[in-house]
C-alpha positions in Angstrom: -12.9 -197.9 -149.3 -11.7 -195.8 -152.3 -13.6 -192.5 -152.6 -12.8 -192.4 -156.3 -15.1 -195.3 -156.9 -18.0 -193.4 -155.4 -17.8 -190.4 -157.7 -17.7 -192.2 -161.0 -20.3 -190.6 -163.2 -20.3 -192.9 -166.2 -23.4 -194.7 -165.3 -26.7 -193.5 -166.6 -29.4 -194.4 -164.1 -32.3 -192.7 -165.7 -35.4 -194.9 -166.1 -36.3 -196.0 -169.6 -39.2 -194.2 -171.4 -41.5 -197.2 -170.8 -40.7 -197.1 -167.1 -41.6 -193.4 -166.9 -45.0 -194.0 -168.5 -45.9 -196.5 -165.8 -44.4 -194.3 -163.0 -47.8 -193.3 -161.7 -48.9 -196.9 -161.3 -46.0 -198.2 -159.2 -45.4 -197.9 -155.5 -42.5 -195.9 -153.9 -40.6 -199.1 -153.1 -40.9 -200.2 -156.7 -39.5 -196.9 -157.9 -36.5 -197.2 -155.5 -35.9 -200.8 -156.6 -36.0 -199.6 -160.3 -33.5 -196.9 -159.6 -31.2 -199.2 -157.6 -31.2 -201.6 -160.5 -29.4 -199.0 -162.5 -26.7 -198.4 -159.9 -23.6 -200.5 -159.1 -24.4 -202.6 -156.1 -21.3 -201.4 -154.2 -22.5 -197.8 -154.5 -25.8 -198.5 -152.6 -25.6 -198.0 -148.8 -26.1 -201.1 -146.7 -26.1 -201.6 -143.0 -22.7 -202.8 -141.9 -20.5 -201.0 -144.5 -17.4 -199.5 -142.8 -15.6 -196.2 -143.4 -12.3 -194.8 -142.1 -13.8 -191.3 -141.4 -17.0 -189.3 -141.3 -15.9 -187.5 -144.6 -15.5 -190.8 -146.3 -19.1 -191.8 -145.3 -20.4 -188.4 -146.5 -18.7 -188.7 -149.9 -20.1 -192.3 -150.2 -23.7 -191.2 -149.5 -23.3 -188.1 -151.6 -22.2 -190.1 -154.6 -25.3 -192.4 -154.1 -27.5 -189.3 -153.9 -26.1 -188.0 -157.2 -27.1 -191.2 -159.0 -30.6 -191.1 -157.5 -31.0 -187.4 -158.1 -31.1 -185.4 -154.8 -28.7 -183.5 -152.5 -27.7 -184.3 -148.9 -26.7 -182.5 -145.8 -25.3 -183.3 -142.4 -28.0 -183.6 -139.7 -27.8 -184.8 -136.1 -24.5 -185.9 -134.6 -22.9 -186.4 -131.2 -19.3 -186.2 -130.0 -17.4 -187.8 -127.2 -15.4 -186.0 -124.5 -12.4 -185.8 -126.7 -14.4 -184.1 -129.5 -14.5 -187.1 -131.8 -17.8 -187.7 -133.6 -19.5 -190.8 -132.2 -22.5 -190.8 -134.6 -23.8 -188.8 -137.5 -26.9 -188.8 -139.6 -26.8 -187.7 -143.3 -30.2 -186.8 -144.7 -31.8 -185.5 -147.9 -31.7 -181.7 -148.3 -35.6 -181.8 -148.5 -35.8 -183.3 -145.0 -38.3 -181.7 -142.6 -40.6 -178.8 -143.3 -40.2 -175.0 -143.4 -41.0 -173.3 -140.1 -43.9 -170.9 -140.1 -42.9 -167.2 -140.0 -45.0 -164.6 -138.3 -44.1 -162.2 -141.0 -45.8 -164.3 -143.7 -48.8 -162.1 -143.7 -46.7 -159.2 -145.0 -45.0 -161.3 -147.8 -46.6 -160.9 -151.2 -44.5 -163.5 -153.0 -43.2 -166.4 -151.0 -40.1 -168.4 -152.0 -40.6 -171.8 -153.5 -40.9 -174.6 -151.0 -37.7 -176.7 -150.8 -38.5 -179.0 -147.9 -41.0 -181.8 -148.2 -40.5 -184.0 -145.2 -38.2 -186.4 -147.1 -37.3 -189.6 -145.1 -34.2 -190.6 -147.0 -31.2 -190.8 -144.7 -28.1 -192.8 -143.7 -26.7 -193.0 -140.1 -23.2 -194.0 -139.1 -21.9 -195.0 -135.6 -18.3 -195.2 -134.4 -17.5 -198.8 -133.3 -14.8 -200.1 -131.0 -12.3 -200.5 -133.8 -12.3 -196.8 -134.5 -14.2 -197.1 -137.8 -17.6 -195.8 -138.7 -20.3 -198.3 -139.6 -23.7 -197.8 -141.3 -26.4 -198.6 -138.7 -29.4 -197.3 -140.5 -30.3 -196.6 -144.1 -33.7 -195.4 -145.5 -34.0 -195.0 -149.2 -37.6 -193.7 -149.2 -38.0 -190.1 -150.5 -41.2 -188.0 -150.7 -40.4 -185.7 -153.6 -39.5 -185.8 -157.3 -35.8 -186.4 -157.9 -33.8 -184.7 -160.5 -32.6 -186.3 -163.7 -28.9 -187.3 -163.9 -28.0 -184.3 -166.1 -29.5 -182.0 -163.4 -28.0 -183.6 -160.3 -25.0 -181.2 -160.4 -27.3 -178.3 -159.4 -27.8 -179.6 -155.9 -25.6 -177.8 -153.4 -23.9 -180.9 -152.0 -23.0 -182.1 -155.5 -21.1 -178.8 -156.4 -17.4 -178.4 -155.7 -14.5 -176.4 -157.2 -11.4 -178.5 -157.7 -7.9 -177.1 -157.2 -7.4 -177.1 -161.0 -10.6 -175.2 -161.6 -9.8 -172.7 -158.9 -6.4 -172.0 -160.5 -8.1 -171.5 -163.9 -10.5 -169.0 -162.4 -7.6 -167.1 -160.8 -5.9 -166.9 -164.2 -9.0 -165.8 -166.0 -9.7 -163.1 -163.3 -6.1 -161.7 -163.4 -6.3 -161.6 -167.3 -9.5 -159.5 -167.2 -11.8 -162.3 -168.6 -15.4 -161.8 -167.5 -16.8 -164.7 -165.2 -19.5 -165.4 -167.7 -17.1 -165.9 -170.7 -14.7 -167.9 -168.6 -17.5 -170.2 -167.3 -18.8 -170.8 -170.8 -15.3 -171.8 -172.0 -14.7 -174.1 -169.0 -18.1 -175.8 -169.6 -17.4 -176.3 -173.4 -14.1 -178.0 -172.6 -15.8 -180.7 -170.4 -18.8 -181.2 -172.6 -21.4 -179.1 -170.8 -22.3 -177.5 -167.5 -23.5 -180.8 -166.0 -19.9 -182.1 -166.2 -18.4 -178.9 -164.7 -19.2 -179.6 -161.1 -20.2 -176.1 -160.1 -22.4 -173.2 -161.2 -22.0 -169.4 -161.8 -22.8 -168.6 -158.2 -20.0 -170.8 -157.0 -17.6 -169.1 -159.4 -18.6 -165.6 -158.1 -18.5 -166.7 -154.4 -15.0 -168.1 -154.9 -13.7 -164.7 -156.2 -15.4 -163.0 -153.3 -14.0 -165.3 -150.7 -10.5 -165.0 -152.1 -10.9 -161.2 -152.1 -9.1 -161.0 -155.4 -10.8 -157.8 -156.2 -10.2 -156.0 -152.9 -8.0 -152.9 -152.7 -4.4 -153.1 -151.6 -3.3 -151.1 -148.5 -1.3 -148.7 -150.7 -4.3 -148.1 -153.0 -6.5 -147.3 -150.1 -4.1 -144.6 -148.9 -4.0 -143.1 -152.4 -7.7 -143.0 -152.8 -8.3 -141.4 -149.4 -5.6 -138.8 -150.1 -7.2 -137.9 -153.4 -10.7 -137.6 -152.0 -9.5 -135.5 -149.0 -7.6 -133.2 -151.3 -10.7 -132.7 -153.5 -12.8 -131.9 -150.5 -10.2 -129.4 -149.2 -10.4 -127.6 -152.6 -14.2 -127.5 -152.5 -15.3 -128.2 -148.9 -18.9 -127.2 -149.4 -19.8 -129.0 -152.7 -17.5 -132.0 -153.0 -19.1 -135.0 -151.4 -17.7 -138.5 -150.9 -18.6 -141.5 -148.8 -16.8 -144.8 -148.0 -18.2 -148.1 -146.7 -16.0 -150.6 -145.0 -16.6 -154.3 -144.4 -16.3 -156.3 -141.1 -12.5 -156.4 -141.6 -12.4 -152.6 -141.8 -11.3 -152.8 -145.4 -12.8 -150.4 -147.9 -15.6 -152.0 -149.9 -17.5 -149.2 -151.6 -16.7 -145.6 -152.5 -19.0 -142.9 -153.8 -18.2 -139.3 -154.9 -19.8 -136.3 -156.6 -18.4 -132.8 -157.2 -20.2 -129.5 -157.5 -20.7 -129.8 -161.2 -22.4 -133.2 -160.8 -24.7 -132.0 -158.1 -25.8 -128.9 -159.9 -26.4 -130.9 -163.1 -28.6 -133.3 -161.1 -30.6 -130.5 -159.5 -31.6 -129.3 -163.1 -31.7 -132.5 -165.1 -32.1 -135.3 -162.5 -35.7 -136.2 -163.1 -34.6 -139.1 -165.3 -31.4 -141.1 -164.4 -29.6 -143.9 -166.1 -27.7 -146.1 -163.6 -25.0 -148.1 -165.3 -22.6 -150.7 -163.8 -21.4 -152.4 -167.0 -17.9 -150.9 -166.6 -15.1 -152.7 -164.8 -11.9 -151.4 -163.3 -9.0 -153.0 -165.1 -7.6 -156.3 -163.7 -9.3 -156.0 -160.3 -12.8 -156.3 -161.8 -14.5 -153.9 -159.4 -17.8 -152.6 -160.8 -17.6 -148.9 -161.7 -21.1 -147.4 -161.4 -22.3 -144.1 -162.7 -25.5 -142.1 -162.4 -26.0 -140.5 -165.8 -28.5 -138.1 -167.4 -29.0 -135.8 -170.4 -28.8 -132.0 -170.2 -30.7 -129.4 -172.3 -28.1 -129.7 -175.1 -28.8 -133.5 -175.3 -25.3 -134.2 -173.9 -24.6 -137.0 -171.5 -23.8 -135.6 -168.0 -22.6 -137.4 -164.9 -24.5 -137.0 -161.6 -22.3 -139.2 -159.4 -19.9 -142.1 -159.6 -19.0 -145.1 -157.4 -16.4 -147.8 -157.2 -18.1 -150.9 -155.8 -16.9 -154.2 -154.3 -19.7 -156.3 -155.9 -23.2 -156.1 -157.3 -25.2 -157.4 -154.3 -28.5 -155.9 -153.1 -26.8 -154.7 -149.9 -24.2 -152.7 -151.9 -26.9 -151.1 -154.1 -29.0 -150.2 -151.0 -26.0 -148.4 -149.5 -25.2 -146.6 -152.8 -28.8 -145.4 -153.4 -29.0 -144.1 -149.8 -25.7 -142.3 -150.2 -26.7 -140.8 -153.5 -29.8 -139.3 -151.9 -27.7 -137.8 -149.1 -25.3 -136.2 -151.6 -28.2 -134.6 -153.5 -30.0 -133.2 -150.5 -32.7 -135.8 -150.5 -33.8 -135.5 -154.1 -34.9 -138.8 -155.8 -35.3 -139.2 -159.5 -38.8 -139.6 -160.9 -37.6 -142.3 -163.3 -34.5 -144.5 -163.3 -33.2 -146.8 -166.1 -31.1 -149.8 -165.3 -30.3 -153.2 -166.7 -32.2 -156.3 -165.7 -30.4 -157.0 -162.4 -32.5 -158.7 -159.6 -30.3 -157.2 -156.9 -30.7 -153.7 -158.3 -34.4 -154.1 -158.6 -34.6 -155.2 -155.0 -32.6 -152.2 -153.8 -34.7 -149.7 -155.8 -38.0 -151.2 -154.6 -36.8 -150.9 -151.0 -35.1 -147.5 -151.1 -36.8 -145.6 -153.9 -40.4 -147.1 -154.0 -41.9 -143.9 -155.5 -39.4 -143.8 -158.4 -40.5 -145.4 -161.7 -38.1 -148.2 -162.6 -37.6 -149.0 -166.3 -35.1 -151.2 -168.2 -32.5 -149.7 -170.5 -33.4 -150.1 -174.2 -29.7 -150.9 -175.0 -29.7 -153.9 -172.7 -33.0 -155.1 -174.2 -31.5 -154.9 -177.7 -28.4 -156.8 -176.6 -30.5 -159.6 -175.0 -32.8 -159.8 -178.1 -29.8 -160.0 -180.4 -28.3 -162.8 -178.3 -31.4 -164.9 -177.7 -33.2 -164.2 -181.0 -30.3 -164.3 -183.4 -32.1 -166.8 -185.6 -35.0 -164.4 -186.0 -32.8 -161.4 -186.7 -30.9 -163.3 -189.3 -34.0 -163.5 -191.5 -34.2 -159.7 -191.8 
Protein backbone atom coordinates (compact mmCIF):
# COMPACT_ATOMS: atom_id res chain seq x y z
CA UNK A 1 0.00 0.00 0.00
CA UNK A 2 1.46 3.36 -1.06
CA UNK A 3 2.17 5.66 1.90
CA UNK A 4 1.94 8.75 -0.30
CA UNK A 5 -1.75 8.11 -0.80
CA UNK A 6 -2.26 8.34 2.95
CA UNK A 7 -0.77 11.76 3.45
CA UNK A 8 -2.60 13.62 0.73
CA UNK A 9 -3.97 16.80 2.29
CA UNK A 10 -6.13 18.15 -0.50
CA UNK A 11 -9.40 16.94 1.02
CA UNK A 12 -11.30 19.31 3.28
CA UNK A 13 -13.26 17.17 5.73
CA UNK A 14 -14.66 19.93 7.90
CA UNK A 15 -18.39 19.73 8.44
CA UNK A 16 -20.59 22.30 6.74
CA UNK A 17 -21.99 25.18 8.81
CA UNK A 18 -25.43 23.60 8.99
CA UNK A 19 -23.89 20.37 10.27
CA UNK A 20 -22.12 22.28 13.05
CA UNK A 21 -25.38 23.92 14.14
CA UNK A 22 -26.93 20.49 14.69
CA UNK A 23 -23.80 19.02 16.26
CA UNK A 24 -25.26 19.02 19.76
CA UNK A 25 -28.36 17.09 18.61
CA UNK A 26 -26.64 14.11 16.99
CA UNK A 27 -25.03 11.06 18.56
CA UNK A 28 -21.32 10.24 18.58
CA UNK A 29 -21.80 7.55 15.94
CA UNK A 30 -23.58 10.01 13.66
CA UNK A 31 -20.71 12.48 14.06
CA UNK A 32 -18.22 9.79 13.06
CA UNK A 33 -20.28 8.83 10.04
CA UNK A 34 -20.55 12.52 9.03
CA UNK A 35 -16.76 12.91 9.21
CA UNK A 36 -16.11 9.62 7.39
CA UNK A 37 -18.37 10.81 4.57
CA UNK A 38 -15.82 13.57 3.90
CA UNK A 39 -12.85 11.18 3.70
CA UNK A 40 -11.83 8.89 0.87
CA UNK A 41 -13.02 5.38 1.65
CA UNK A 42 -9.54 3.87 1.17
CA UNK A 43 -8.18 6.14 3.93
CA UNK A 44 -10.59 4.82 6.58
CA UNK A 45 -9.20 1.86 8.60
CA UNK A 46 -11.08 -1.43 8.21
CA UNK A 47 -10.52 -4.85 9.71
CA UNK A 48 -8.52 -6.96 7.28
CA UNK A 49 -6.39 -4.28 5.61
CA UNK A 50 -2.77 -5.46 5.30
CA UNK A 51 0.54 -3.63 5.66
CA UNK A 52 4.13 -4.58 4.92
CA UNK A 53 5.48 -3.08 8.16
CA UNK A 54 4.50 -1.55 11.47
CA UNK A 55 5.63 1.89 10.26
CA UNK A 56 3.37 1.63 7.23
CA UNK A 57 0.42 0.88 9.51
CA UNK A 58 1.36 3.81 11.76
CA UNK A 59 1.52 6.20 8.80
CA UNK A 60 -1.84 4.96 7.55
CA UNK A 61 -3.58 5.54 10.89
CA UNK A 62 -1.79 8.85 11.41
CA UNK A 63 -3.04 10.09 8.03
CA UNK A 64 -6.57 9.10 9.00
CA UNK A 65 -6.18 10.90 12.34
CA UNK A 66 -5.06 14.05 10.52
CA UNK A 67 -8.29 14.10 8.55
CA UNK A 68 -10.44 13.55 11.64
CA UNK A 69 -8.45 16.02 13.77
CA UNK A 70 -6.46 14.22 16.48
CA UNK A 71 -2.96 12.92 17.16
CA UNK A 72 -1.91 9.32 17.75
CA UNK A 73 0.72 7.39 19.67
CA UNK A 74 2.06 3.85 19.87
CA UNK A 75 0.51 1.93 22.76
CA UNK A 76 0.77 -1.72 23.74
CA UNK A 77 2.83 -4.14 21.68
CA UNK A 78 4.42 -7.59 21.94
CA UNK A 79 7.51 -9.06 20.27
CA UNK A 80 8.44 -12.64 19.46
CA UNK A 81 11.69 -14.35 20.49
CA UNK A 82 13.51 -12.91 17.49
CA UNK A 83 12.52 -9.38 18.48
CA UNK A 84 9.97 -8.86 15.70
CA UNK A 85 6.76 -7.08 16.64
CA UNK A 86 3.83 -9.53 16.76
CA UNK A 87 1.07 -7.02 17.48
CA UNK A 88 0.75 -3.32 18.11
CA UNK A 89 -2.02 -0.97 19.19
CA UNK A 90 -2.11 2.62 17.97
CA UNK A 91 -4.31 4.90 20.06
CA UNK A 92 -5.37 8.54 20.31
CA UNK A 93 -2.98 10.84 22.18
CA UNK A 94 -5.90 11.61 24.55
CA UNK A 95 -6.19 7.95 25.59
CA UNK A 96 -6.40 7.20 29.32
CA UNK A 97 -6.35 9.68 32.17
CA UNK A 98 -3.64 11.61 33.96
CA UNK A 99 -2.41 9.85 37.10
CA UNK A 100 -2.90 11.57 40.43
CA UNK A 101 0.20 13.23 41.84
CA UNK A 102 0.75 13.47 45.59
CA UNK A 103 2.36 16.86 45.05
CA UNK A 104 -0.88 18.33 43.63
CA UNK A 105 -1.66 20.03 46.95
CA UNK A 106 1.45 22.18 46.49
CA UNK A 107 0.69 23.16 42.88
CA UNK A 108 -1.08 26.49 42.49
CA UNK A 109 -1.65 26.36 38.75
CA UNK A 110 -2.09 22.95 37.12
CA UNK A 111 -1.33 22.25 33.50
CA UNK A 112 -4.28 21.88 31.20
CA UNK A 113 -5.73 18.37 31.01
CA UNK A 114 -4.70 16.57 27.81
CA UNK A 115 -6.08 13.06 28.36
CA UNK A 116 -9.81 12.35 28.32
CA UNK A 117 -10.11 8.57 28.19
CA UNK A 118 -10.47 8.52 24.41
CA UNK A 119 -11.38 5.10 23.01
CA UNK A 120 -10.18 5.61 19.41
CA UNK A 121 -7.61 3.00 18.43
CA UNK A 122 -6.39 0.61 15.75
CA UNK A 123 -4.74 -2.75 16.43
CA UNK A 124 -2.60 -4.77 14.03
CA UNK A 125 -1.40 -8.40 14.25
CA UNK A 126 1.36 -10.20 12.38
CA UNK A 127 -0.10 -13.04 10.30
CA UNK A 128 1.57 -16.18 8.94
CA UNK A 129 2.44 -14.47 5.65
CA UNK A 130 4.65 -11.93 7.43
CA UNK A 131 2.26 -9.03 6.91
CA UNK A 132 0.43 -6.94 9.48
CA UNK A 133 -3.34 -7.03 9.39
CA UNK A 134 -5.87 -4.75 11.12
CA UNK A 135 -7.73 -6.88 13.68
CA UNK A 136 -9.52 -4.15 15.63
CA UNK A 137 -10.60 -0.59 14.87
CA UNK A 138 -12.58 1.79 17.08
CA UNK A 139 -13.46 5.22 15.68
CA UNK A 140 -15.20 6.53 18.81
CA UNK A 141 -13.53 9.53 20.49
CA UNK A 142 -14.54 11.33 23.70
CA UNK A 143 -13.17 14.80 23.09
CA UNK A 144 -13.43 17.72 20.68
CA UNK A 145 -11.30 17.17 17.60
CA UNK A 146 -9.31 19.91 15.89
CA UNK A 147 -10.27 21.58 12.64
CA UNK A 148 -8.30 20.57 9.51
CA UNK A 149 -6.16 23.74 9.56
CA UNK A 150 -5.12 22.98 13.18
CA UNK A 151 -4.36 19.27 12.84
CA UNK A 152 -0.69 20.02 12.15
CA UNK A 153 -0.27 21.10 15.80
CA UNK A 154 -0.59 17.52 17.06
CA UNK A 155 2.77 15.96 17.86
CA UNK A 156 2.29 12.91 15.63
CA UNK A 157 1.41 15.14 12.66
CA UNK A 158 4.62 17.19 12.83
CA UNK A 159 7.74 16.18 10.96
CA UNK A 160 10.79 17.88 9.47
CA UNK A 161 11.56 16.73 5.95
CA UNK A 162 15.11 16.39 4.64
CA UNK A 163 14.69 19.51 2.49
CA UNK A 164 13.38 21.54 5.42
CA UNK A 165 16.25 20.38 7.63
CA UNK A 166 18.76 21.44 4.97
CA UNK A 167 17.07 24.85 4.71
CA UNK A 168 17.25 25.30 8.48
CA UNK A 169 20.97 24.47 8.40
CA UNK A 170 21.57 27.09 5.70
CA UNK A 171 19.58 29.73 7.57
CA UNK A 172 21.42 28.98 10.80
CA UNK A 173 24.87 29.15 9.19
CA UNK A 174 23.88 32.44 7.53
CA UNK A 175 22.97 34.03 10.84
CA UNK A 176 19.21 34.25 10.14
CA UNK A 177 17.14 34.13 13.33
CA UNK A 178 14.84 31.08 13.72
CA UNK A 179 11.74 33.27 13.91
CA UNK A 180 12.50 35.08 10.64
CA UNK A 181 13.48 31.86 8.89
CA UNK A 182 10.32 30.08 10.06
CA UNK A 183 8.09 32.94 8.87
CA UNK A 184 9.73 32.85 5.44
CA UNK A 185 9.31 29.07 5.14
CA UNK A 186 5.64 29.35 6.16
CA UNK A 187 4.93 32.08 3.58
CA UNK A 188 6.41 29.97 0.78
CA UNK A 189 4.05 27.06 1.45
CA UNK A 190 0.97 29.18 2.08
CA UNK A 191 0.80 29.20 5.89
CA UNK A 192 2.00 27.41 9.02
CA UNK A 193 -0.64 24.69 8.59
CA UNK A 194 1.14 23.55 5.40
CA UNK A 195 4.61 23.67 6.92
CA UNK A 196 4.40 20.42 8.86
CA UNK A 197 6.18 21.57 12.01
CA UNK A 198 6.20 24.37 14.59
CA UNK A 199 8.80 26.66 16.12
CA UNK A 200 9.61 24.22 18.94
CA UNK A 201 10.52 21.55 16.36
CA UNK A 202 12.78 24.08 14.63
CA UNK A 203 14.63 24.89 17.85
CA UNK A 204 14.83 21.25 18.93
CA UNK A 205 16.38 20.32 15.59
CA UNK A 206 19.13 22.90 16.04
CA UNK A 207 19.74 21.69 19.57
CA UNK A 208 19.90 18.03 18.60
CA UNK A 209 22.27 18.73 15.75
CA UNK A 210 24.44 20.71 18.21
CA UNK A 211 25.12 23.28 15.49
CA UNK A 212 25.77 25.92 18.10
CA UNK A 213 28.16 23.89 20.25
CA UNK A 214 31.76 24.98 20.61
CA UNK A 215 34.51 23.23 18.71
CA UNK A 216 37.32 21.54 20.60
CA UNK A 217 39.81 24.23 19.59
CA UNK A 218 37.51 27.01 20.77
CA UNK A 219 37.10 25.34 24.16
CA UNK A 220 40.84 25.32 24.67
CA UNK A 221 41.09 28.98 23.69
CA UNK A 222 38.34 30.07 26.06
CA UNK A 223 39.77 28.11 28.98
CA UNK A 224 43.22 29.51 28.34
CA UNK A 225 41.90 33.08 28.31
CA UNK A 226 39.85 32.65 31.51
CA UNK A 227 42.74 31.02 33.33
CA UNK A 228 45.14 33.78 32.28
CA UNK A 229 42.69 36.42 33.54
CA UNK A 230 42.39 34.66 36.86
CA UNK A 231 46.19 34.45 37.19
CA UNK A 232 46.41 38.21 36.69
CA UNK A 233 43.73 38.84 39.32
CA UNK A 234 43.36 35.67 41.44
CA UNK A 235 41.22 37.31 44.13
CA UNK A 236 38.65 39.24 42.14
CA UNK A 237 38.30 37.58 38.73
CA UNK A 238 35.54 34.99 38.83
CA UNK A 239 34.47 32.50 36.18
CA UNK A 240 32.34 29.35 36.11
CA UNK A 241 31.76 26.70 33.46
CA UNK A 242 28.90 24.23 33.13
CA UNK A 243 29.29 21.06 31.05
CA UNK A 244 26.60 18.77 29.66
CA UNK A 245 26.28 14.99 29.89
CA UNK A 246 28.84 14.60 27.09
CA UNK A 247 31.38 16.71 29.03
CA UNK A 248 31.10 19.48 26.46
CA UNK A 249 31.03 23.10 27.62
CA UNK A 250 27.49 24.43 27.52
CA UNK A 251 27.51 27.64 29.61
CA UNK A 252 30.23 30.10 30.68
CA UNK A 253 29.98 32.99 33.13
CA UNK A 254 32.62 35.53 34.11
CA UNK A 255 32.97 38.77 36.08
CA UNK A 256 36.09 40.82 36.82
CA UNK A 257 36.90 43.08 39.77
CA UNK A 258 35.45 46.20 38.13
CA UNK A 259 32.13 44.43 37.49
CA UNK A 260 31.81 43.11 41.04
CA UNK A 261 32.68 46.46 42.63
CA UNK A 262 30.14 48.21 40.41
CA UNK A 263 27.50 45.66 41.41
CA UNK A 264 28.19 46.19 45.13
CA UNK A 265 27.43 49.93 44.67
CA UNK A 266 24.77 50.01 41.96
CA UNK A 267 23.32 46.47 41.89
CA UNK A 268 19.95 47.15 43.49
CA UNK A 269 18.37 47.35 40.03
CA UNK A 270 19.63 45.05 37.26
CA UNK A 271 18.69 44.66 33.62
CA UNK A 272 19.21 41.14 32.30
CA UNK A 273 19.55 41.07 28.51
CA UNK A 274 19.90 38.02 26.22
CA UNK A 275 19.03 39.65 22.89
CA UNK A 276 22.61 39.45 21.64
CA UNK A 277 23.90 36.51 19.64
CA UNK A 278 27.42 35.29 18.97
CA UNK A 279 28.07 35.55 15.22
CA UNK A 280 27.25 32.45 13.14
CA UNK A 281 27.04 30.03 16.09
CA UNK A 282 23.92 31.76 17.46
CA UNK A 283 24.77 31.26 21.14
CA UNK A 284 22.91 33.71 23.41
CA UNK A 285 25.25 36.30 24.96
CA UNK A 286 23.75 37.41 28.29
CA UNK A 287 24.70 40.46 30.32
CA UNK A 288 23.76 41.76 33.76
CA UNK A 289 23.57 45.53 33.29
CA UNK A 290 22.98 48.54 35.51
CA UNK A 291 23.37 52.32 35.73
CA UNK A 292 26.02 54.07 37.85
CA UNK A 293 25.86 57.49 39.59
CA UNK A 294 26.82 59.21 36.31
CA UNK A 295 23.82 57.60 34.53
CA UNK A 296 26.23 55.49 32.51
CA UNK A 297 25.57 51.85 31.62
CA UNK A 298 27.79 49.49 33.56
CA UNK A 299 28.26 45.72 33.30
CA UNK A 300 27.94 43.51 36.38
CA UNK A 301 28.61 40.16 34.68
CA UNK A 302 28.49 38.35 31.34
CA UNK A 303 27.73 34.84 30.12
CA UNK A 304 27.89 32.80 26.95
CA UNK A 305 24.97 30.36 27.02
CA UNK A 306 24.06 27.24 25.10
CA UNK A 307 20.34 27.98 24.99
CA UNK A 308 17.59 29.94 26.75
CA UNK A 309 16.01 27.15 28.77
CA UNK A 310 14.85 27.41 32.39
CA UNK A 311 17.64 25.05 33.50
CA UNK A 312 20.27 27.30 31.91
CA UNK A 313 18.90 30.43 33.59
CA UNK A 314 18.69 28.68 36.97
CA UNK A 315 22.38 27.79 36.74
CA UNK A 316 23.26 31.33 35.63
CA UNK A 317 21.37 33.12 38.40
CA UNK A 318 22.85 30.81 41.04
CA UNK A 319 26.35 31.39 39.65
CA UNK A 320 25.86 35.16 39.56
CA UNK A 321 24.91 35.16 43.25
CA UNK A 322 28.03 33.16 44.11
CA UNK A 323 30.21 35.63 42.20
CA UNK A 324 28.69 38.60 44.06
CA UNK A 325 29.07 37.12 47.56
CA UNK A 326 25.41 36.22 47.89
CA UNK A 327 23.90 39.61 47.05
CA UNK A 328 20.65 39.56 45.09
CA UNK A 329 19.17 42.56 43.34
CA UNK A 330 16.02 44.16 44.67
CA UNK A 331 14.60 44.59 41.15
CA UNK A 332 15.47 42.89 37.86
CA UNK A 333 14.26 43.90 34.37
CA UNK A 334 13.97 41.26 31.65
CA UNK A 335 12.09 40.54 28.46
CA UNK A 336 8.89 38.46 28.51
CA UNK A 337 10.53 35.01 28.52
CA UNK A 338 8.63 32.20 30.33
CA UNK A 339 11.85 30.26 31.02
CA UNK A 340 13.47 33.34 32.54
CA UNK A 341 10.41 34.03 34.67
CA UNK A 342 10.39 30.44 35.94
CA UNK A 343 14.08 30.61 36.91
CA UNK A 344 13.68 33.94 38.71
CA UNK A 345 10.61 32.77 40.63
CA UNK A 346 12.54 29.68 41.73
CA UNK A 347 15.95 31.18 42.54
CA UNK A 348 15.24 34.86 43.33
CA UNK A 349 11.72 34.82 44.81
CA UNK A 350 12.31 37.95 46.91
CA UNK A 351 13.46 40.00 43.91
CA UNK A 352 10.88 42.19 42.17
CA UNK A 353 10.63 41.10 38.51
CA UNK A 354 9.57 43.67 35.91
CA UNK A 355 9.50 43.73 32.11
CA UNK A 356 11.85 45.94 30.12
CA UNK A 357 10.06 48.99 28.64
CA UNK A 358 12.02 48.65 25.39
CA UNK A 359 10.58 45.18 24.76
CA UNK A 360 7.10 46.45 25.60
CA UNK A 361 7.47 49.20 22.98
CA UNK A 362 8.76 46.71 20.40
CA UNK A 363 5.81 44.36 20.96
CA UNK A 364 3.35 47.26 20.86
CA UNK A 365 4.79 48.53 17.58
CA UNK A 366 4.56 45.07 16.06
CA UNK A 367 1.10 44.02 17.21
CA UNK A 368 -0.55 47.48 17.24
CA UNK A 369 0.96 48.91 14.07
CA UNK A 370 -2.50 49.86 12.79
CA UNK A 371 -3.15 51.95 15.88
CA UNK A 372 0.28 53.63 15.78
CA UNK A 373 -0.26 54.56 12.12
CA UNK A 374 -3.17 56.82 13.10
CA UNK A 375 -0.90 59.08 15.15
